[in-house]
N, C-alpha and C positions, 0 to 999 in steps of 0.2 A: 504494500500500500504506500502511496506517495501523498504528501501533504505540501502545501505551499511553504516555501522556505521561510524560516522564522524572521530573520532580520528584514528582508524585503517587505514581508507582510506588516511588520511593526512600523517600518518607515512609510509605507503606503497609507496606513490608517492613522498614525500619530507622528507625522514628520517632525513637528516642532517640540514634541514631548522630550523630556530629558531621559536619555538612555543610560548615561554613565557619568558618574562623578568620581574623579580620581586625580591625585597629584595636583590639586588646584585647578584642574580643567573640568569643563562641563561640555558634554557632547550630546546634541540632539540625535534622534533616530536617523534623520536624513543625513547628518554629518557622519555618524558612525557607519552607515551603509556606504557612503562615498569612500571613507577610509578603508573599510573592509574590502571593497571591490578593488581598490588600488593595491591593497596587500595581496589579494588573490593573484593579480596580474604580476606582482613582483615575485611571488612564490613560483608562479609558472615560469618566469624568466630564469629562476634559479634551478629549474629542472623538476619541480614538484608537479605531480599530475593527480587526477582524481583517483582515490583509493590508496595513494601513497601515505605513509606516515610522515608527519612533520613535527619535529621536536620544538617545543616552545620553552627555551631556557631564559626566561625573563622574569623580573620581579613583578608582583601584582601592580597593575596600573593600566594606563591607557594603551601603551604599546602591547602589553599582553592581550588585552581584550581585542584590539584590532587584529593581531595575528591569529587569535582564536577564531574570530568571525571570518577572517580571510580564508582560513582552512575550510570552514563550512561552505563558504561561497564557491570555493574551488572544487569541493567534494573530496578534499583530502582529510586524513584522519589526524586530529590534534593529539599530541602526546606531551602534556605538561611535564617539565623536568624540574624537580625540586632543587633549587639553588643551595639548599642547606646540605645536600649530599656531598660526600667526598668526591674528589676528582675522578677516581676510577669508577664509582657508581654512576656519576653523571655521564661519563664517556660510554659506559655500557648501555645506558638507556638511549643515548643519542645514536649509537651504532645501529640501532634497529630502524632508524629514520632515513628517508631519502634526503631530507634537508633538515637542518637544525637552525632555528632563529635564536641568536644570542645577543642581538641588538635591535633597536626599533627598525622595522622594515622600511627601507628606502631604496633608492637606486632605480635601475632600469625596469620597465614594465614590458610585458609581452601579452599579445592578445590571448585571451583564455576564455573558454566557455564557462560561464558562471551558472551555478545551480539555481534554477527557478523553483525546484521542489526538493524535498528530502524523502529518500526511500527509508521508511521506518525500520526496515530490516538491515540497513547498512550500518557499519560501524562509524560512529561520529568521533569518539575519543577513546584513548587508552589511558586508564588511570591506574596507578600503582597503589596497592594497599599500604597501610601504615607500617607494616613489618614489626608489630609488637612482639612477635615470637621468632623473628628471623628476617630474612630478606623479603622485601615487599614483592607481591605477585602482580603481574600485568593483567588488568581486567578490561576487556573490550566491551564498551557500552554503546549500544545502538541509538539511533535517533528515536526509535520507539521507546527505549528505556527512559531517555530524557523527557520525552513528551508525556508519557504516562506518570512519571514522577512529578512533573510540574502540575499536571491536572489533579493528581491525588493530593498534593500539598495544598493546592488552592481550595479544594473541597474541605480539607481538614481545618484550614486557617481562615478561610474566607479570602476574598481578593478585593483590595481597594484599588481603583484606577489610579489613585495618587500614591500607590505603594512606593516606599523608599527603603530598600533592604540593604542593610549595612553588612559588609563582610570584612572582618579583620583576620580571616583564616587563610592559610596557604591556598593558592589557586591550583597547586599541584595535587590537592586532595579533593575528594568528591564533595565535601561539605562546602568548600569555598567556590569551586567551579560551578556547582549547581546554581548558585545565586546569579552568576552571570547568564547562564543559559535559561533559567526559569524567567528571569526578567525580560529577556528577549522574546520568549514565547508569550508572556503576558503583555508586553509593550509598556513595562513599568521601569522604574529607576533602580539601577544597581549602584551602590556606593562602595568603592573598593579602597581599602587602606593597605599600604605596603606591608604593615605588620601591626601587632597589637600594641599601640601606644596609648597608655592609660588616659592621658589628658586629651588626646585627639578623639578617642572613642567617646569619652564623657561629653565632649563638646558636640560631636555629631549626633549623639542620642537625644539631643534636644529637637532634632529635625526628623529622625528616622522613625519609620512605622514598625519595622521588624529588624531584628539583629540575631545572628547565629553566634553562639558562644559555647565554650566549654566551661565546666564548673569553676576552675581556678580563675578564669577571666572574670566571671560574674562576681566571685568573691572579692577580687581586687577592686572592681568597680564600686561595690557596696562599701568597702573599706574607705574608698576615696570620696564617698558622699553621694553616690547615685540615689536619687529619690524622686519619685513621681515624674518621670520624663513625660512631657506634655503630649507627644504624638505617638509614643511607643505603644503599639498594640500588644506585643508579646516579645519575650526573649525565647528563642528556640534553643534549648539547652540539651546538649548531648556530648558524645565523645567519651563517656565513662559514667560510673555510678554517681548519682546526685545525692549528696548528704542531706538528710531531712532538715538539719539546722539551716542549710543554705536556702531551702524553700521557705522556711519560717522567716528568715531575715529579709528575703525578697518581698514577701507579703507585707511585712511591717513597713517596708520602704515604698510600697505602692508600685512594685514592679511585677507585672504578670509574667509568669514563667510557664512555658509549655515544654514538657520533657519530650525528647525525641530519641528514638533508637534507630540507628542507621548503619548501613553496610555499603562499602564500595561496590560489592557484587550486586547490590539491589539499588544502585544509582542514588544513594543517600537515604532519605527517610524510608523506614519500614513502618514504624508506628509514630504517631503524634498524639501526645496526651495519653499514651498507653494503648490507643486503638490503632489497628492496621489501617493504612490508607485504603480508600474505597476500592481500589483496583488490586489490592494486595491481600494474599491469604497467609495467615500465620497459624502454625500448629506446633505441637510438641511431640517429639519422639517418646518412646517408652522410657528412655533414659533422661528425659527432660531437655533434650537439645531443641533449640528453636529452629523450625523449618519454615522457609519462606517460599511462596509461589506467586505467580502473577507476571504481568508484562514489564515490571520494573527490573526483573532479575536478568542479569546478563546471560545470554544463551550459553556461553562457555562455562558458567558457574553452576549450571543445573546438574544434579545427579541423575542416575538412571531412572529415578522415580519422578523426574521433572521438577524437583524441588531443590532449593539452595539449603545445604546443611551448614548452618552458620558457625558451629563450634561454640556458640553461646548457650548458656543454660537459663531457663526461665520458668515461670509459672503463669497460669491464666486465672485471673480472679473470677468471681461469680458473674460479673458483668461482661466478661470476655476481654477485659483489658490485660495487656501483657506486662508482667513484672520481670525485670532482668535480675538474675541471681548470681551471674558470674560467667567465667569462661570454663569450659570443660577442661581445657589444658591447665588451668590455674588451680583446680581443685587439689587441696592438700589432704593426703590420707595419713592420718596420725593414729597409731594404735588401732587400726582397722576402722576408724571413723572418718567420714568425709567432712571437710570444712571448706566452705565457700569464702574466699578472702573478702569479697565485697560485703558480706554480712558483718564480719569483724571490723572492717574499715568503717562502716556506717556507725557502729557503736563507738569506736574511738573518736570519730569526727563529731559525735554528739557531745563530747566533753568540751567544756568551755575553753580549755587551754589549747585545744588541738585545731590547727588550720587544715592539715592534710594528713592522711595516713595511707600507708601501703603495707599489706600483709602478704607474706610469701613463705615458702617452705625452706627448711634447712635440713639436710640429711642428718639423721639421728640414729645411733646404734640401738637405742631402746625402743623408740616409737616408729621407726622407719622414716618418718618426716616429722619435724617439729614446726609448730606455728610460731613465726616470729613477725615482728612489726617494726616499721620505720615510720616515725612521725615528724611532722613539721609543726612546731608550736606557733600559735598566733602571736602577732607582735606584742611584746611586753608581757606575755604570759609565761608562767612557770608551772612545771609538773614533773614528777619523778616517774621512773619506770614502774615502780611498785604501785604508785597511785593510779596509773593508767591501767595496769593489770587488774587491780581491784575494781576499777570502774567496769571493765569487761566482765569480770567474774560475777558481779551483781546482776548482770543482764543476760548472759549466755551460759551455755553448758561449760563445765570445767575443761573439757577437751578442746574447746574453742579459744581458751584464754592463751594469749601469746606467752611462750616460754621466756622470751626476751623482747624488750622494747628498746630500740635504738633511736637516736635523734639525728636529724639532718636539717640543713637550711633550705634545701629544695629536693624534689623528687624527680627522677629521670622520666622525661616524657617525649613523645614524638612531637613534630611540629604542629600536628593537629590536636595535641593535648592529651593523647592516650598514654596511660601509665606503661612504662617499660619495666614491667615486673621482673623480667629475666635479668636485668642489670643489678637487681638487689639480692638475687639468690646467691 
């Protein structure tokens, strides 16, 4: 099935509407289309053709967005390259591409057939997973995946024609890139920040209607005084377990939070506010693994049963909403008992002195694996390991109490905010 190409459609219907705000620049849809068409012709002059992979090794901003839309206009496959990777990793990802763009596209143009439609079965972009347990995997996401994800998100959140969606997430990850593509599908405004700068995000939240954040970012914004942003409809919060105390703080500050559970293989959102997107199916295996089906799932990520086996563990509440309980690979088996790190982390983070917590396994001669924790204390707070262990013991079974509690100033995370638990083991 083919549909009208997204950017030309938006430029036709809303030529003067703001498409992109980034780096002090504002582009209308008509201007973005002109720049994207020129980018497509420049890519063609460099040897890129429809179906070829094109690496985009640029920081978040106007040049990235123009290169991305240039790929789609040419029918090439966009491959964002995370600039935070080491040189060898970046080179390996660029090696799969016919052309890699590492500076704003300029120079010679060549006549090129520009895509008037998108084939929903064709691959639009290749996104690499976060690599929380090892090297990230390349996921081919089709135009259909992106379109159904955008439609499902709009049904879940509602759609304001004056939407202004802020991204301070890496565009090499699905959560950030989806904001650029969804906004083009909707014909609304994407606001792109080059990184998470606390003051800049605070300022922009006076004008934004939606923002995508991870829990540590929201916590920092609340610490810095975020309160009752006048236009903000919701904070989409995902990328890891959400401490209940953070939700309580947000409610007191007049900040509406909508929890999201997403996967690269499912083109970002799977559930919003606990419930599956309208085009998405969520079920649990006998072992409690979350299974995902529907048109947002990348074709190459589906198992023999047609479902995405997420590797995440969860439970379904009586109303059908999904609750995430952890990663199957993270489960700690201590003395024959299973411990979900996320459950212990939530209890630790409920302590007034704790800002963040990470629970992981340590080999143990007696127990097989021992439960241990690393915590980051809140600014100006103090707590001892024994005090925190006692706090957990009052609330959870004895076998879930960390044998040891260590302290750190930060926890290792991916650029998208996911905890790198393996670096603590």
